[in-house]
C-alpha positions in Angstrom: 127.5 91.7 75.3 126.2 94.6 77.4 127.0 94.3 81.2 124.2 94.9 83.7 124.6 97.4 86.4 124.1 95.9 89.8 122.2 98.0 92.4 124.3 99.1 95.2 123.5 97.7 98.8 121.9 101.0 99.6 119.3 101.0 96.5 118.4 97.5 97.1 117.5 98.4 100.9 116.0 101.3 99.7 113.7 99.4 97.2 112.9 96.8 99.7 112.1 99.3 102.3 109.6 100.8 99.6 107.9 97.5 98.8 107.4 96.8 102.7 106.0 100.2 103.3 103.4 99.5 100.2 102.8 96.0 101.7 102.0 97.9 105.2 100.0 100.6 103.5 97.8 98.0 101.8 97.5 96.1 105.2 96.7 99.0 107.1 93.9 100.2 104.4 92.4 96.4 104.7 92.0 96.5 108.6 90.7 100.2 108.4 87.9 99.0 106.2 86.7 96.8 108.9 87.4 99.4 111.6 85.8 102.8 110.8 86.7 105.6 112.6 90.2 104.2 113.8 93.0 106.4 112.6 95.3 104.5 110.0 98.2 105.7 112.4 96.9 103.8 115.3 96.1 100.7 113.2 99.8 100.9 111.8 101.1 101.3 115.4 98.8 98.1 116.5 100.5 96.0 113.7 104.0 96.9 114.5 103.7 97.1 118.2 106.6 95.0 119.9 108.5 94.8 116.7 111.9 96.7 116.5 111.7 99.7 114.4 113.5 98.0 111.4 111.0 98.1 108.5 112.0 94.3 107.4 111.4 93.1 111.0 108.0 94.7 110.8 107.2 92.8 107.5 108.4 89.8 108.7 106.4 89.8 111.8 103.4 91.0 110.1 103.8 88.3 107.3 104.2 85.5 110.3 100.6 86.8 111.5 99.0 86.6 108.1 100.8 83.2 107.0 102.0 80.9 109.8 105.3 79.2 109.6 104.9 75.7 108.5 104.6 73.3 111.2 107.1 70.1 110.9 
């Protein structure tokens, strides 16, 4: 039986960050379609304003805006 190589923490972080960047890029493109003339950098800054620079925190904040947490 061949053992599977487990990615290092660094590799997993890089993979997650790349996924988050792709999600953010898609969201920016979606908003840009409805906001002609607004630079994508401005849209991205508005989406992440007030959120720490951490890509994961930005994703969580953006995701909460798109799909609110369930109410008990």
